[in-house]
C-alpha positions in Angstrom: 135.0 110.7 -84.7 136.2 114.3 -85.6 139.6 113.3 -84.5 139.9 109.6 -85.4 137.5 109.5 -88.5 137.2 113.1 -89.9 137.0 111.3 -93.8 134.4 108.8 -92.5 131.1 110.8 -94.1 132.8 111.0 -97.4 133.7 107.0 -97.1 130.1 106.8 -96.4 128.7 108.8 -99.4 131.2 106.4 -101.6 129.0 103.5 -100.8 126.5 102.7 -103.5 122.9 104.0 -103.0 121.0 100.5 -103.9 117.0 101.5 -104.6 116.3 102.0 -108.2 114.6 105.9 -107.5 115.2 109.1 -106.4 115.0 108.9 -102.6 114.6 111.9 -99.9 117.6 111.1 -97.6 121.5 109.9 -98.8 123.1 107.0 -98.3 125.4 108.3 -95.9 122.4 110.3 -94.4 120.9 106.8 -93.5 124.1 105.1 -92.1 125.0 108.0 -90.0 121.4 107.0 -88.0 122.6 104.0 -87.4 125.3 105.2 -86.0 123.7 107.7 -83.8 121.6 104.8 -82.7 124.9 102.9 -81.5 126.1 106.6 -79.9 123.1 107.3 -78.2 122.7 103.8 -77.1 118.8 104.1 -78.3 116.9 100.8 -76.7 115.1 100.3 -80.5 114.5 102.0 -83.4 111.3 103.0 -81.9 114.0 104.4 -79.2 115.2 106.5 -81.8 112.1 107.9 -83.8 110.8 109.5 -80.7 113.8 111.0 -79.5 113.7 112.4 -83.7 110.3 114.2 -82.8 111.8 116.2 -80.1 112.6 119.4 -81.6 115.6 120.3 -79.5 117.0 116.5 -80.2 116.2 117.1 -84.0 118.5 120.2 -84.3 121.4 118.9 -82.0 121.5 116.0 -84.4 121.4 118.7 -87.6 123.9 120.8 -86.0 126.8 117.7 -84.5 125.9 115.4 -87.8 124.8 118.1 -90.6 123.0 116.1 -91.6 119.2 115.2 -91.3 118.1 112.2 -89.0 115.3 110.2 -91.3 112.4 107.4 -89.7 114.7 104.7 -88.4 112.0 102.4 -90.6 113.5 103.4 -93.4 116.7 102.8 -92.1 116.4 99.1 -91.2 114.6 98.6 -95.0 117.8 100.1 -97.0 120.6 98.9 -94.7 118.8 95.7 -95.4 118.8 96.2 -99.2 123.2 97.4 -99.9 125.8 94.7 -100.9 127.4 93.2 -96.9 130.8 94.1 -99.7 130.3 97.9 -99.6 129.6 98.0 -95.4 132.2 95.5 -94.5 135.2 97.7 -96.4 133.3 100.9 -94.5 134.2 98.6 -91.3 137.4 98.2 -92.2 138.6 101.3 -93.3 138.2 102.3 -89.9 139.3 99.4 -88.5 143.0 100.1 -90.6 142.2 104.1 -89.2 142.2 103.0 -85.7 145.2 100.5 -85.6 146.9 102.8 -87.9 146.4 105.7 -85.2 148.0 103.3 -82.5 144.4 103.3 -80.6 144.5 99.5 -79.8 148.5 99.4 -79.5 148.2 99.0 -75.4 145.7 96.5 -76.3 148.4 93.7 -78.1 148.8 90.0 -77.5 152.1 89.4 -76.2 153.0 92.6 -78.0 152.4 91.5 -81.8 148.9 91.0 -82.8 145.4 93.2 -82.3 142.5 91.3 -81.3 139.8 92.8 -82.3 135.8 92.0 -81.7 133.5 92.8 -83.8 129.9 92.2 -82.6 127.5 91.3 -85.4 125.6 88.5 -84.5 122.4 87.9 -85.5 120.0 86.0 -88.0 120.8 85.7 -92.1 118.3 84.7 -94.6 117.8 83.1 -98.1 115.8 83.1 -100.4 116.8 79.0 -101.5 119.1 76.6 -99.0 122.4 78.0 -98.2 124.4 75.4 -96.2 123.3 71.7 -94.6 122.9 74.2 -91.3 120.1 76.6 -92.5 116.6 75.9 -90.7 113.4 76.9 -93.1 110.4 77.9 -92.5 107.6 77.8 -94.7 104.5 81.1 -94.8 100.9 80.7 -95.1 101.2 81.5 -99.0 103.9 78.4 -99.6 106.5 81.0 -100.2 110.2 79.2 -98.3 112.6 80.9 -96.8 116.1 79.1 -95.8 118.0 81.2 -92.4 120.6 80.6 -89.6 122.5 82.3 -87.0 125.1 83.8 -87.4 128.1 85.5 -84.8 131.2 86.8 -86.3 134.6 88.3 -84.8 137.4 89.9 -86.7 141.0 89.2 -85.5 143.7 91.2 -86.4 
């Protein structure tokens, strides 16, 4: 991270905080926790929460990232509120740095194109019907949520 993305935490600090009230954790701390979950190959948010209770892990996390490790349920709630465009912008900056640094240079297709796959599978939901392919479910209270599975790849 320090080699390829020395500005990463600064970029994270630029992301607008979508919460209405003063919060215990900065957005950069929450995004770093997401990154840590991936880097440490935690199987779930609960897995990282369990590691979070270990004082040695907590100390090493703070030493490595120079940030506090929030509870992963808090991380999940806030990440769901962030604007997708901001997270996409962060991802684009990171990919551009890797391309400029020629990290993908050996993997070019026909020595011309870079192929980058970004895993972004999941389910997205909407208050109103988003498109003709949307599925829906109605809660016991009669509230309808529209959703569909998404998958994404980025080719550069």
